[in-house]
C-alpha angles and dihedrals in degrees: 000000000000127000113263090216105047102005093236118143112271122207100160139042090280133037111259090213104050105004095241115153116257090228127011122229117246117265105249141135091290091053093050091046090051092051091052091048090049091053092051095040110140096230100044106013144086097279095053092043092051092049093051094045091048095053107024108016099155096044094043094052093045089052090049091053099043110020120016128015096174102072098064131052112261108272098236091048090046096053093045093049094046092045089050090051091053093045091050093048091045090051095044097047095033094231100171100188099107113184089230113038138168126191105184135117109325094219095057124100089234090063092050093047093053089042088056090050091053092047097045106039092156096063094031091055091053090052090046089050089058090060093046090046090056091058093043091051088052096046096041098036093135089069118086097236120122125221095264094050089054088049089056088054090053094047089059095041096047090044089058088047089058091052091051090051089049094054093049091046090056093046091048092050093048098042097034090228123133105245105146094095089054090048089053091057092047092049092051090048091050094049091047091050095044094048093046091048089052088057090048095265095220095133133056087231089064090062093044092052091045091052095049093043089055093048094045091048091052091046096049091046090054092045091049091051090047094049091047090054092048091050092050091048090050092050092048093051091051 
């Protein structure tokens, strides 16, 4: 028979050309259970990735970029999953303190843009990471990291930020104590620390530059979203 993936002749259980299985197992309860276990696998899954990023963020991300890309969850997958976790917890517990919020006219494009951000944190965080990466590339230009490698750093760091928000959202909902402002400070501190550690973090200036790059990235992202909304509103009116 021929491979259903690359059409090469298959004489064994797997295609010798592309490695595709000769016949796929049926999707059943065992298959779904295996996929969940694979996602949470200690060596390559969420739990291991979170542990490494919590203890050794800079070193773990540098190793992912330059040495081994199998130990951690892929960065885009990580930020989307963690953002989905936060969005689900936020929706379930009705924690309204979004870390980017807009309270303007509901009919304006600006309102809909920021509403999209709050409803799609996974994609919005990636876009936000682009703005932060720009400032990091500017502030740490002496390091030999390209824009996309810095973006990988931010996918991991912002993903951890979403998990921190998630923990505080659950605690706030259970204890009925306002904690989201505290979580914002902790998240900013974590991102500053993780980014500085990625760039060695041996000088105080590394942490200062990391902090301001993060703030400027968040600010320019918000301004860009605001200007886009204003432009759309102007075009609609004319």
